[in-house]
N, C-alpha and C positions, 0 to 999 in steps of 0.2 A: 249198488251203484250210488246212492245217495253220499253214505261214508265217503267214499271215494272222491267225489266232489267237494266235500268240505275239506278233506284232508290237501286236496290240489291247493284250494282257497287259501287255506291256512298258512301252506307252505310258503306260496305267492306272496302274502300277507309279512311273514318272517324277511324275505328278501326286498319285499318294496319299502318298508320302514325304516329299514336300515339304510337302505340307498337313500331316502329322505332325510334322515339326521345329516348324513355326509355331503348331501348337497345343500342343506341349511347351512354348514359351515361353508363349503369350498364357494359359495356365490359372494359370501361378504368376506372372508378372512383368508383365502388359500393365496398365497403366493409360490412363484417358483424358488426353491430352496432344497438344499440336503433335506432337511429336517421334514419338508412336504412331501417330496420325493420316498421318502421311507416310510411316512403314514399310508401314502397311497399305495405303496407294496403291501403292506401288512393289512389295508382294507381289501386290496385283491385278493390277499392269501384266506381273508374271512368268508369271500364270495365262495371261493372254491371250496372250503371247509362246510360251506352249506350245501354244497351241490354231493357231496360225500355222503351228507346224511338224508340226503331228499329221497333217495328210494326207499327208506324204510320209516319216512313218516305217514303216521295214521292219524285217525280222528283219537285215539284211545291207546293210551300207555299201556305196552305188555312187555310180558317178563323177555320175550324176544327182539321186541326194539326198542327197550329202556336205553339202551347205549346212545342212540341215534338224540333221543330229546337230552341226555347229558351231554353230548358232545355239541348240539344246539345251543346249551344253555351256558357252555362255557365260552362258545363264540360270540352268542350277543354279549355276554358279559365283557370280553376282551376288547370288543370292536367299540363299547361305550367308553370303558377306561381310557381307549386311545383317543376318543374325541374328546373326554375331560382334559386329558393333558393339552390338547391341541387348542382350547380354549382357555386353558389355565395360561398356557403361553402368552396368547393373545391379552389376557387380562393384564398381566405383569408389564406388560410395556405400553399401556393404554391407562396404567393408572396417574401416571402423574399429569398426563395432558388432556385426557378425556376423563373425568371422574366417574358421571355419569354412566357412559359407555362402559366403561370397566366393572362399574357393579354390575350391571346388566350380564355381562360376559362370565362374571365370577358367579353370579345366580346360576346361569346355563351350565357352568362348569361342574358347582355342586350339584346339580340334579344328575347329570349324568355319571357322575363319579357314584351316587346314592344310587343310581338305576343300572351301574354296572354289580355294586353287589351285590345288588337283590337279584339279578341274573346268576352271577357266580355260587350265592346261597341257595339258590334254587338247584342248583347240581344236586345237593342231598338229598333234595325231596323227590328225586327220581331212584331212589334206590329200591331195587327190586325185592328185598328182603322184610320192607317194612310196610307193604301192602301199599301201593302207591295208586293215587285218586287217577281213576283213568284220563280225567278231563281237567288235571292241573296246569297242563302246558297252556290252557286259556288267559292264564293269569299273564302271558307273554303280551298280549293284546291289550290288556288292560296296561300294561306300562308304555306298550306302542302310544296309546292315546296320551298318558301322560304325560312321556317326552314330546309329542308333537306339542300339545298345548302349552306345555310349559316355556318352549324354546319360542314356539310364536307369539303367546303372549307377552314374555317377557320383551322379545324384542319390537315389539310394537310401542310397547309402554318406554320403551327406553329410546332417548335420542339419538341418533348417530348410527344405530345399526338395525335400524327397521328392514323391511323387507321389499318395502315398496321400490326402492332404488337401484333394485338387483335382477337380475335376468332369470328371476325364479320361474318366471312363463315360459322362457325358451326353454329351458332344463324339461319342465312337464312337456312341453311340446315335443323335443329332441326324444323323450322317452316313448312318448306315443307314437313318435314316426316309427321307432325300433319295434315297438308290438305291431304296428301294420305293417312294416318288412318281414316278420315273421310269419305274419298272414299270406304275404305273396311269396316268400319260399315254402309254405305249405301248399300252395297253388302247383309249384315245381314238382314236388313229392306227389301228388295228386296225378300231373301229369304223368309221373315215372309208372303210377300204379294201376291208370286207366286206360292208357295210352300205348306205352312199353309193351304189353304182350301182343294186341293185335293192331295196332295203328290206330288211327283216327276213325272214328265214324261220326255221323251225324249228330249221335245222342251223346257221345263222349266231348263232342264239341257244344253242345248246349249245357252239358253239366260245369265244363269247366268256365266256359263265357259267364255263367251266373255267379259263380265263386268269384271269379276275377271282377266282374262289375261290383259286386258287394263291396272287395275290398277298396277299390276305386272309391265308391260312393262314400264310404265312411273315412277315407283320407280327406275328401274334400269337404266331406260335412264337418270334420271338424277343424281344419284350418280355414274355413270359411268364419267359422265363429270364435277364432283364437281373437283376443284382444289386441288391439294394435295401439293401445296406451297403456300410462299407468294406472291400475287398478287402486281403489280406495284402500283403506288401511283394513277394514275387515271383510272387502270382498276378496282381497288378495288372499286372505288365510281360505277363506271359503272355497275360491278356485282351488288351491293348491290341495284342501285336504279331501275335495269331491274327486279328484284324479285316481285315489287307490279303488276306490268301487268301482269308479270309470274303467279303469284299467282291468281290472278282474271282470268286468262285462264283457269288454272289447275280446279278452283272450278267449273266454268263453262261446263269443259269438263266433270268433274265427274257426275255433275249433269244430263247433256245432256244424258251420257250412261245408266244412271237409267232410266230415262224418257222413252228413246227407248225402253229399254227392257221392262218396264210395259206395252208401248203401243204395242209390239209385243204380250204380253199375253192376251192384250185385243182383239186383232186382232184374236188370235185365238179361244177365246170363242164365238166372233161374227161369225165366221165362222162355229163353230158348230151349232150355233142358225141358220145359214141360211141353213146348211146342213139339219139339220132337217125340216125345215119349206117346202125345196122342197122334201125330204121323204114322207111327210103328201100327197102331191099331185101326187106322183109317182104310176104308175101302177104296181103291182095291189095295189091300194090304200086300206090303213088301215082303219079302223071303225074311224070316226069321233071321239069319246069320247076316244078311245085309242092314237089316234094322239096328242089330247089335250094335254092327262095326260103326256105323252112322253115330249111334248113340255113344259109344267110347270117343270118337274122334268131336263130338260135342263137348265132350267135359276134357278132352285133352286142347281143345282151342283155347279153353278159358285159363291154360297156362298158370294152374294153380301153385303156389309155392309151398309145397307141403310141410318144408323143412323150420317153419313159422309156426308152431304147434300143432300141425294136423297132421303127424304122423299116423295116429289110430285111424282118424279119418282116409289117410290114404290105402291102408290096409284092408278096411272093410270095403273101399269102393271098388278095389281090384277083385276082392273075393266075389262079391256080387257079381261085376261084370265077365267075371269067369263061368260062375254059376247059372247064369239067366239062359244060355243055351240047352241046358239038361231040364228047362219047365217050358211050358207053352208062353209065350210072350203075351197074349192078348187074350180077352175073354172069349170063350167059345159062346157061339150062338145059341146053345142049349139053354134055357132058362135056369139061373141058380147055380150055376157054376162059376166059383171064385178060385182063379189060378191061384197060387202060390207066388207067380211073378209078381201080382199086385201089389203083395206086400215087400218083396223086395224091391220094386221100383220105387215104392212111399219109401223105405229105409235108405235108398240111394238118392234120393234126393234131398233127404235129411240130412247124409253124410256130406252132400257136397254142399249143402248151405253153410255146415258148421265150416269147413275146409275153408270156404270161401270168404267166411267172417274172420277166420283165423289169419288168413293170409292180409287181409287190410288192417290186422291189428285193432279189430272190433269184437269183444270180448266181455261178456258180463263179468265182474268180479268174483263170483263164483260159478265158474264154466262148469258146466254141466259134461258128462261123461255120456257122448251119443249112443252109445252101446247098451245103455241104460234106459233108453228113453225112444219113445215113440217119434215116428217122424212129425207128427201134428205136436206133440207136445215138447219136441225141438224148435219146429218154428215158433211156436207161441213164445218160446222162451226168449229167442232173439228179437222178435217183433215187440215184446216187452222193452228190452233194452232200447230199442229204435224209439219205442213210445216216449221213453224217460228222455231221448234227446232230442225227440220233438218238443217235450213241454220245456225243458231248461232253454233251447234254442230258443224259442219264441218269447219266453219270460226275460231274457236276457236283450232279445231284441227290444222288447217293450223297455225296458230299462234304460237301453241305450237312447233311445229318443226323449225320453224324461230327463236324462242328462244334458242333452243338445237344448232343450227346453231352459234348463238351468243355466249353460253357458250364454244363451243369448240374454238373461237378463243381467249376469254378470259382465259381460264383454261390453255390454251396451255399443253396439253397431249403429243403432239405427239413432236418426237425429229425433223423432218421433216415439213418444210413450205410448201413444196408437199401434204405432206399427212394429214398436217391440212387444209389445202386450199380444198382437195378434201372431208374430213370428213364433213366441213360444207356447202359446196356447195352441197354434197348428199343429207342433211338433209333440206336444203333450197327448194330442186328442189323436193323431199317428200311432203313438206310442200304446194308446189304450186300443185301439184298433188292432194292433199287434197282441197284444195282451187277448183279446177276445178270442183270436185262434187256438189258444190254449183249450177251450172249452171242447173242440173237437175231440180231444182226448177222453171222453166220457163215450164217445161213437167209435167203437173198433173198427167196422167197414169204414166209416168216412174218415178215420185216421190213416187207414192204409191205403184208400184211395188218393189220398194228397201227400202220402209220404212214398209213393209210388209214381208220382209226377213230377216233371222238372220244374211244375211251378211253384213249389215249395222254395226252391233256390232263389226264385224271384220276387217272393214276398216282400223280403226287407229289401232287396235293390228298387223295387218301385216304389217302397215307402220312403225311402232315402233319394230317389229321384223327383217324388213330388216334393219333397222340403226344398230342395235346389230350385226346382220351380218357383215355388214360391216366392224363395229369395231372390231370384232374379226379377221375379214380378214387382216386388218390393222396392228394388233396388230402381228399376226402372221410374217407379213414382215416386221415387225421390226420399225413401226412407233411410236408404242408407247414407252415412257420412262419407262423401267423397275423400275428406282430409284425414280419415283414418288409414286409408289405404295408401295414401301417398308417403307416410314419413312412417317408420317404428322406434322413434326415439320419444323419450320420456318427456319432451317439451310438450306433448300434445295434451298433457295434463289428464289427472284421474279419470276414469269410466265412471265413479260416481259423483253425481252433483255436476254442477255447471264448470265449463272449462275455463281454467284461469286464463285471462288476460294476460298480455306480453307485456313485462316491464318495459317502461321506455327511460333512457338514460337521461342524464339532466339537460344534455343539447335536444332534447326532444325526440332523438332518432329511436325507432323501435329496434328490441333486441330481444333475442330467444329469452326462455325460462334458464334458470339455471341448472347448468349440469349436473347430475348426481356424483359423478366422479369427483366433483370441487368440492363437496359439502367436506365439513372439518374433518369427519374420521378419515375418509379416504385420501384428506389433504395429509393428514398426520401419518397414516399409513404409507401412500407415496414416499413421505419423508423417511421412515424407518427402513424400508425395503428399498435399499441401493444397489443394483449390479455392480460387481466389480469385473464381468466379462459379458459376452454377450450372452449368456446363461447365468440368471441373477443365483448370487450365492445366498448362505442364511439371511432371511431378511431382516433380524432383530441384530443389528450392530449397531455399536455407538459410533454416535458421528457420522459423517458423510465424508465420502471419498470425493477429491477435490476432481470437476470436470465430469464426475457422472453424470450420467442421464436419470432423471426420473421417471419411474414408469414402474407398471406390475404387470403379471402376467396372471390372468386367473385360471386355474386348472378346472 
């Protein structure tokens, strides 16, 4: 289970860091042109290539999946080579007008070229004949870090190509919104799996409400902490770099809440099955044929989709139900008589459990054969899986609150340092409280009781709600800066340090701060990128068409 989780995070990192490199280029240099559109098509093809190899990505390079790592290495090399070409084109057209900026862009282009060669050479490191190191793919993440720090560091140290006057924060916020949107889509899938078969019940409503409210408060908590001003040079980089682990935590959190909700639905169905079996043996006892018919109807009402990997379980369940009339259904009143039917009912519960989990696509990586395990062993195996989900769910929930605390310090939405410190400390404390719930995993009865209760879905929701109440309280106390919500322009000044005073003209009139789109760098790019039609042509043309309007369109 743990290797599967790390493989998921690793593959997500490959996609995320590739997206980051493309974003760092687009927010400063991208213009609408034939060249840029061709590059966008190639970048989209790279993402499709990642998806084609993702199903075979694991934490260990093995002979049967070595081709996936070779494909990923080639795609990574091609994507960085394309970025090197794009940076080179910009450096060529900047070298005569902005020498420092051209020098910085050239450094980034050279780094991207060296990085692409490294990825391409790693293709030969994945040869299965030469005894591949199973963890050699982790070198990719070293390269990801080098690429990110070189691009951000060079950009910050070079005048004219910094990240402060860009919409990097907006890009990060949009990707976060997409991830939260995937959480909303998962809620619709949850409704189809739990409500679709038998309709709404009070418990299905409670479960879906718990997942929905957690998604909503996640959205509210993040965007309430988004910066409304231009961040400082270093805080901008920290804000962007923290979003990779934050996005990983966010995805795992949304997936974990969905699994917990599905597990609660399975628990209810198994509880109904157990109550039906106990009812068949209570006084006054029903006729055996009637009790078996009710038992069969209870399983049918679950509407198990056996085609999702539960065909063997379906055969076993049918065989047990057909054989039950041939044996006494309940223990005799004579002491010491243990009927065969008890073992059959135990096997029935075990196979129904396996079928339900398979239907919900919740299976351990080493899916056991139910026919070789007893009912108790089978239940223990699936409970161990849910225990793992429980631990990682509250681990990522705790980390998410820690990230919110860090975002409070970076965004500096509070006017007073005291308020900012209290807000950050409160979120960190709530994160530690969520992390302490992982200690329940040492006591199996306690974990089982908590995991079979809807309260587990509302633990994180209530934590986020407490954070929002705290924000509202300090907002009424005057801790929040109202001007930060009135304008999203960069004229508000940096987040770290004092807000700069507006400039005054010679006539003494008040004027706003200089717009970043009028800096020398963007002025030159606006001069170079002239449209010849409503859709701009290739931006790097000599001269300027008469009557053409100056402007740019960022992709």
